[in-house]
N, C-alpha and C positions, 0 to 999 in steps of 0.2 A: 630081938631085929624088928618087932615092929619099936618100939619107942628107937632106937634109931634114925632108923627110915625120916618119923614126927621129928628128932629134934636136927640129924637134914634139912627138909624142908620146913621149919622153924624160919630157919638161921640164915637162908636164902628169901626168903620172904625179907627177913625187916633187915639183912643187906640191901636188896631194892632199895623195900623205904624210906630207906637210909639214903643211897644213891641219888634218888627220887628225892627225896625233900630237898640237898645240899644241893642240885642244879636247876633248882627255879629261880624267882625274885617275885618276890610281896609283887612287886612296884608294872608288872607287865613289862616285856620282852623292849630292847630302848634302844635306840642305833644313833649309834654316833659318829663324825664325821662331814666331812664333806661331800653334796651327793652327788651321784656317779653319771658324767652328762656321754649324750649318745657320743662316737665319733663320726666326723662329715662323711660321705663313700666315698672312698679310692676312686682315682678314676675320670673320665665323663661325666656330668651328670645324665641325670636320664630322662627322657621325655616321653611329658605322658600322655599331648596331647598326640592322638592319632594323626596317621601318614600316610594320604592317601597317591594315590594316581590317577586320572580318566583315559578312559579308553577313550576310542575314534567311537560309539555310541552315547561315548559323557556318566557311564559307570565309573564309580570309585569302587577302586581296587585296590585292594593294601597285599603286599608281595606275591602280583599272580604271576602262575606259576607260566600260565600264554595270556592276551591279549595281542588287539589289534589295534595298533598304535596308530594308523591313521587307513586308512583309504586301503593302502594299495601298499602297503608295509605292518607283514604279521611275526612277532615273538612269539618260540614255545620254546619251549627245557630251559627259561629258567631258574636258576641255583645264585640269586642272592646272596651277596656277599658279607651284608653289612643292609637294614632298611632302620629307617626313621632319622638319621645324620641329616645335618647339612645337606649330602650325598649319597643314592642306593649308587652299587654300584648288584650289576647280575653278570654272567656271560651264559648264552645257551644259543638259541637259532632265532633265521633273521630269513624272510623268503616272501614271496611277492611277485601278483600280475610280472613286472618287472623285467626275471629272473626267470621265467620257466625257459624252457623246461629244464635248463639246468641245477635247481635249487626247493624244487616241486620235494621232490622225495629226500632231496637233501641239503635241508636250510644247509647255508653260511653259516659261520660259528661268528657269534659277536655279544661283542662287552660294552653294554652298555650300563650311561650313567645316566640319575634324574635328578636334577640339581635342580636350583632356584626357589626354595621353599614360600607357600603364601601364606599366610597364617589369617587364622579366623577369629574373632574377637568376637562376645559373648556366653550366653550357655552355650554353647553348641560349641565351646572352641575345637578345629579342627584343621588341619593341614596339607598342601595338597603341595605336586612339586608341577613344577615349572615349564620348564623344560627336558630335553633327552639328549643324548648324544650320544648317535650308534656307532663305533666302532667296529672295519671288517676288512681284515688283507683282500676276500672277497671281491669288494662292490666299486664296481668301474667308474671312474673318476669323478662323471656328473651325479652320480647318486651320492658315492661319498660324501660329494657339498652340501648334499642337498637334505644328507642325514646327520651329517655334522652338528646341527641345532637345531633342532628341532622342539618346534610349542607346541606345550601339550592343551585341550581344556581346564583353565578351573574355574570353579565355579562365582560368582558374582557374592559380596561377600555384602 
């Protein structure tokens, strides 16, 4: 019985050695054929420069959940649909001293569109939105006209 086990082990070792020696090439690994080139990205090009919006205090913000657009206009509960493209769009709430007490506890629903990207050149390239448009069916006509196009603070480049 012992010689049968030894014979089986020897046969297995011999077979393994033969298989391994037949799979190698003494010249090493060879690769043939054209090199694989990366595929171009699909969809719109990705923006690599950071994009900001400045609030009334001139602080740079990215995708803010809320901010003071100008002295008498506050935006809250912002949910951004997209950011960093030619335009950024969000929905949220709009309030200010001009609509109190009606909008104090329940801000007006608003659609916010930021546009007018200005790009800073140099080592620390960043971009800022320079315009905001606010649309709400709850705005009085004179306030709708005022908020239809708001110039935003942008740093001087």
